C-alpha positions in Angstrom: 0.0 0.0 0.0 1.3 3.5 -0.9 2.5 5.2 2.2 1.9 8.8 1.1 -1.3 10.7 1.7 -1.6 14.2 0.2 -3.8 17.0 1.5 -5.0 19.4 -1.2 -7.0 22.6 -0.9 -9.5 22.4 -3.8 -11.4 25.3 -5.5 -8.7 27.7 -4.4 -5.4 28.9 -5.8 -4.2 29.8 -2.3 -3.5 27.4 0.7 -5.9 27.3 3.7 -8.9 28.3 1.6 -11.3 26.2 -0.5 -12.1 22.6 0.5 -9.3 20.3 1.8 -9.4 16.7 0.6 -7.1 13.8 1.3 -5.7 11.9 -1.7 -4.0 8.5 -1.7 -2.8 6.7 -4.9 -2.7 3.0 -4.5 -1.5 0.0 -6.5 -5.0 -1.6 -5.8 -7.9 -0.6 -3.6 -7.8 -1.8 0.0 -10.9 -3.2 1.6 -13.8 -0.8 2.5 -13.1 -1.0 6.2 -9.5 0.1 5.7 -10.5 3.1 3.5 -13.2 4.1 6.0 -10.7 4.0 8.8 -8.2 6.2 6.9 -11.0 8.7 6.2 -11.9 8.8 9.8 -8.3 9.4 10.7 -7.9 12.2 8.1 -11.2 13.8 9.5 -11.7 15.8 6.3 -15.0 16.1 4.4 -13.7 13.7 1.8 -10.7 11.4 1.3 -10.1 10.1 -2.2 -8.7 6.6 -3.0 -7.3 6.0 -6.5 -5.9 2.8 -8.1 -4.8 2.4 -11.8 -7.0 0.6 -14.3 -5.1 0.5 -17.5 -4.6 4.2 -18.5 -7.5 5.2 -16.3 -8.1 5.2 -12.5 -10.7 3.8 -10.2 -11.8 6.5 -7.8 -13.8 6.2 -4.5 -14.6 8.9 -2.0 -15.2 8.5 1.8 -16.3 11.0 4.4 -15.5 10.2 8.0 -19.0 8.6 8.2 -19.6 6.8 4.9 -18.7 6.3 1.2 -20.4 8.7 -1.2 -21.3 8.3 -4.9 -20.0 11.7 -6.1 -17.5 14.3 -4.8 -16.4 17.2 -6.8 -13.6 18.7 -4.7 -11.9 15.4 -4.0 -12.0 14.6 -7.8 -10.4 18.0 -8.5 -7.8 17.2 -5.8 -7.1 13.8 -7.3 -6.6 15.1 -10.8 -4.3 17.8 -9.4 -2.1 15.1 -7.6 -1.9 12.9 -10.7 -0.4 15.7 -12.7 1.7 17.2 -9.9 3.3 13.9 -8.9 3.9 12.8 -12.4 1.3 10.0 -12.7 0.0 11.8 -15.7 1.6 14.2 -18.2 0.1 17.7 -18.1 -1.6 17.2 -21.5 -3.2 14.0 -20.5 -6.9 13.8 -19.5 -7.5 12.2 -16.1 -10.2 9.5 -16.5 -11.9 8.2 -13.4 -14.2 5.2 -13.1 -16.6 5.9 -10.2 -19.9 5.0 -8.7 -21.3 7.9 -10.7 -19.9 6.7 -14.0 -16.9 7.9 -15.9 -15.7 11.3 -14.9 -12.9 13.3 -16.7 -10.7 16.2 -15.8 -8.3 18.2 -18.0 -6.1 21.3 -17.5 -7.6 24.4 -19.1 -5.9 27.8 -18.9 -4.7 27.5 -15.3 -7.9 25.8 -14.1 -8.9 22.2 -13.9 -12.1 21.5 -15.7 -14.2 18.4 -14.6 -16.8 16.7 -16.8 -19.7 15.7 -14.5 -23.3 14.6 -14.9 -26.0 17.3 -14.9 -28.6 16.5 -12.3 -32.3 16.9 -13.1 -34.3 19.6 -11.3 -37.8 18.5 -10.0 -40.3 20.7 -8.1 -40.4 19.9 -4.4 -43.3 20.2 -2.1 -42.8 23.2 0.3 -41.3 21.8 3.5 -41.9 23.9 6.6 -39.3 21.7 8.2 -36.7 23.0 5.8 -37.5 26.6 6.6 -37.4 25.8 10.3 -34.0 24.1 9.9 -32.6 27.1 8.1 -34.4 29.8 10.1 -35.4 31.8 7.0 -38.1 31.9 4.4 -37.3 30.0 1.2 -38.2 31.5 -2.2 -38.2 28.2 -4.1 -37.4 24.6 -3.3 -36.5 21.8 -5.8 -35.2 18.3 -5.5 -32.0 17.5 -7.4 -29.3 14.8 -7.1 -30.6 13.5 -3.8 -30.5 17.0 -2.2 -33.0 19.7 -1.5 -32.0 23.0 -3.2 -33.4 26.1 -1.5 -33.2 29.5 -3.2 -33.2 32.4 -0.8 -34.1 36.0 -1.5 -30.6 37.5 -1.1 -26.9 36.7 -0.6 -27.0 38.2 2.8 -29.5 35.6 3.9 -27.3 32.7 2.6 -24.2 34.2 4.2 -26.0 34.7 7.6 -27.5 31.2 7.9 -27.1 29.5 11.2 -28.8 26.1 10.5 -30.2 23.7 13.0 -28.0 20.8 11.9 -30.0 18.2 13.7 -33.1 19.4 11.9 -31.3 19.5 8.5 -30.1 15.9 9.1 -33.7 14.8 9.7 -34.8 16.0 6.3 -35.3 13.2 3.7 -32.4 14.3 1.6 -28.6 13.7 1.6 -28.1 17.4 2.1 -29.4 20.9 1.7 -28.1 23.4 -0.8 -28.9 27.1 0.0 -28.3 29.5 -2.8 -29.2 33.0 -4.1 -28.1 35.4 -6.8 -24.8 37.1 -6.0 -24.3 40.7 -5.0 -21.0 40.7 -6.9 -21.5 41.6 -10.6 -18.7 39.3 -11.5 -20.4 36.3 -9.9 -23.7 34.8 -11.0 -24.7 32.9 -7.8 -23.6 31.9 -4.4 -24.3 28.9 -2.3 -23.7 26.9 0.9 -24.1 23.2 1.5 -25.1 21.4 4.6 -25.0 17.5 4.9 -25.0 16.4 8.5 -26.7 13.1 7.4 -23.3 12.0 5.9 -21.2 13.5 8.7 -20.6 17.0 7.2 -22.4 19.9 8.9 -21.2 22.3 6.3 -18.9 21.5 3.4 -16.5 24.3 2.6 -16.8 24.0 -1.3 -19.0 21.4 -2.9 -18.2 20.6 -6.6 -21.0 18.0 -6.9 -23.6 20.5 -5.7 -22.9 22.4 -8.9 -24.1 19.5 -10.9 -27.5 20.8 -9.6 -26.7 24.5 -9.2 -25.4 24.8 -12.8 -28.6 23.6 -14.5 -30.8 25.5 -11.9 -29.2 28.9 -12.5 -28.6 28.4 -16.2 -32.3 28.1 -16.7 -33.1 31.0 -14.4 -30.5 33.4 -15.8 -30.7 32.2 -19.4 -27.0 31.6 -19.8 -24.9 28.4 -19.9 -21.5 29.8 -18.6 -21.6 30.9 -15.0 -19.3 32.1 -12.3 -20.0 30.7 -8.8 -18.8 31.3 -5.3 -19.4 29.1 -2.2 -19.5 31.4 0.8 -18.6 29.1 3.6 -16.0 30.3 6.1 -13.1 29.1 3.9 -14.9 30.0 0.6 -14.2 28.9 -2.9 -14.5 30.0 -6.6 -15.9 27.9 -9.4 -16.7 28.2 -13.1 -19.6 26.2 -14.4 -20.5 25.4 -18.0 -23.8 23.7 -18.6 -24.1 21.4 -21.7 -26.8 18.8 -20.9 -26.5 16.0 -20.1 -23.2 17.2 -18.6 -21.9 20.0 -16.5 -18.3 21.2 -16.7 -17.1 22.4 -13.3 -13.8 24.2 -13.1 -11.6 25.1 -10.1 -8.0 25.5 -9.0 -6.1 23.5 -6.4 -2.9 23.6 -4.2 -1.1 20.9 -2.3 -0.7 21.8 1.4 1.3 18.8 2.6 1.9 15.1 2.3 2.0 12.7 5.2 3.6 9.3 5.6 1.3 6.5 6.6 3.2 4.4 9.2 0.7 1.6 9.8 
């Protein structure tokens, strides 16, 4: 088993911002219990495990609580490490076999562009429990990608949220995406993501949520190329290009450290 684990800050060009992910490149995948134990030890929102499959890579993601089917920031971090550590040449496309199908990433003008599925948007019945969990009125609710997406009236409301995480975790969804139009003219929309059900009260920057946010805001704003900002405490910047049935999500990444696994 490879002894090196890398920690990468994804969706940021500067360290100590964006969303940290653990990345470990293996000769073959260890058993599930081993991967879950390492994810618990790393105590990050996601730890990514990669193993070669011909010219491609198998990729799995674990939170400290469970395995998930799709993770954007840990995919971005994984592609970054494959190029940085010489597993792939800079011009090569990173191809990942995952529980959500084949995902791809490529370098594009100083950013990493990921090819993800676009999630369908379905009307949701108004949930008073969701408004109670967030403590604000919700302008519109939709179901998408296993999450509840809640549009709020203004960026200040999204930024000021103090959710009841126990109540959010009791909603019948993996997580809750709160979003609004941005106050910044250079940014189209902002968001935050809460997923206590899978062990993440608030995710700093959530690439996979933009598989829903991209189609949602593309339809609302009448444009397929969008700039996005996740306004958690750490914060992160994204570019989103919607081309159904895919969403192309771009971000930057920086390696913060590597650690040697001694057991």
